[in-house]
PLY file of the C-alpha trace (Angstrom):
ply
format ascii 1.0
element vertex 95
property float x
property float y
property float z
element edge 94
property int vertex1
property int vertex2
end_header
9.50 22.24 9.58
6.71 19.68 9.24
7.70 16.03 8.99
5.41 13.59 7.18
5.76 9.80 7.21
4.32 7.60 4.49
4.58 3.99 3.44
6.05 3.35 -0.01
4.95 -0.27 -0.10
6.13 -0.76 -3.69
9.67 0.06 -2.48
9.25 -1.77 0.88
10.08 1.30 2.90
8.60 4.00 5.04
9.90 7.47 4.27
9.95 10.66 6.26
9.71 13.93 4.35
10.31 17.53 5.28
8.76 20.09 2.97
8.24 17.37 0.35
11.85 16.12 0.36
12.62 12.59 1.55
15.18 12.83 4.38
15.01 9.31 5.81
13.73 5.79 5.34
13.00 2.59 7.24
13.28 -0.48 5.02
11.26 -3.62 5.57
10.10 -6.96 4.21
6.43 -7.65 4.83
4.88 -11.10 5.09
1.34 -12.28 5.85
1.71 -12.24 9.63
4.90 -10.27 10.30
7.12 -7.43 9.15
10.92 -7.46 9.24
12.64 -4.09 9.62
16.09 -4.33 8.04
17.58 -0.82 7.98
16.79 2.75 9.03
18.62 5.86 7.89
18.27 9.64 8.08
20.22 12.06 5.90
23.32 13.38 7.61
22.04 16.95 7.61
18.97 15.90 9.61
20.49 13.54 12.15
19.86 14.42 15.78
16.44 15.96 15.05
14.40 12.98 16.27
13.29 12.07 12.76
14.33 8.41 12.97
12.20 7.98 16.08
9.22 9.65 14.42
9.68 7.44 11.36
9.97 4.20 13.33
7.05 5.03 15.61
4.77 5.65 12.60
5.89 2.40 10.94
5.33 0.43 14.15
1.90 2.00 14.59
1.01 0.74 11.11
2.32 -2.73 11.99
0.26 -2.71 15.19
-2.87 -1.64 13.29
-2.32 -4.46 10.78
-1.76 -6.90 13.67
1.71 -7.81 12.37
4.43 -9.32 14.53
7.56 -7.18 14.32
11.02 -8.61 13.68
13.70 -5.99 14.26
16.89 -6.87 12.40
17.68 -3.15 12.19
19.70 -2.09 15.25
17.91 1.26 15.44
14.45 -0.33 15.44
15.60 -2.94 17.98
16.93 -0.21 20.29
13.79 1.89 19.85
11.63 -1.08 20.83
13.75 -1.71 23.91
13.22 1.91 24.98
9.46 1.68 24.30
8.24 -1.61 25.80
4.61 -0.69 25.07
5.39 -1.43 21.39
6.79 -4.89 22.00
5.14 -7.97 20.54
2.47 -9.65 22.71
5.04 -12.25 23.69
7.03 -9.44 25.33
9.97 -9.64 22.95
11.11 -6.71 20.80
12.27 -8.92 17.97
0 1
1 2
2 3
3 4
4 5
5 6
6 7
7 8
8 9
9 10
10 11
11 12
12 13
13 14
14 15
15 16
16 17
17 18
18 19
19 20
20 21
21 22
22 23
23 24
24 25
25 26
26 27
27 28
28 29
29 30
30 31
31 32
32 33
33 34
34 35
35 36
36 37
37 38
38 39
39 40
40 41
41 42
42 43
43 44
44 45
45 46
46 47
47 48
48 49
49 50
50 51
51 52
52 53
53 54
54 55
55 56
56 57
57 58
58 59
59 60
60 61
61 62
62 63
63 64
64 65
65 66
66 67
67 68
68 69
69 70
70 71
71 72
72 73
73 74
74 75
75 76
76 77
77 78
78 79
79 80
80 81
81 82
82 83
83 84
84 85
85 86
86 87
87 88
88 89
89 90
90 91
91 92
92 93
93 94
């Protein structure tokens, strides 16, 4: 099982795929200087496999590379950021 994450910017979401099938997504709204994560989901048959964390980490790495401030309205993303303080915004806040 090889998971791949990619940004579908036209749909404002990052997706995670296994063997070419989309099994999860992290939805966002992107602005000039920040990105707002609104919802994350993984198909029921793949929950508990760590895919949401892989998906969110890849999306946050992209945000960091683009120098975007992250706003975490999604409870999963907010919790992930709290567990990974190295990904917090420069101001030290996860949201």
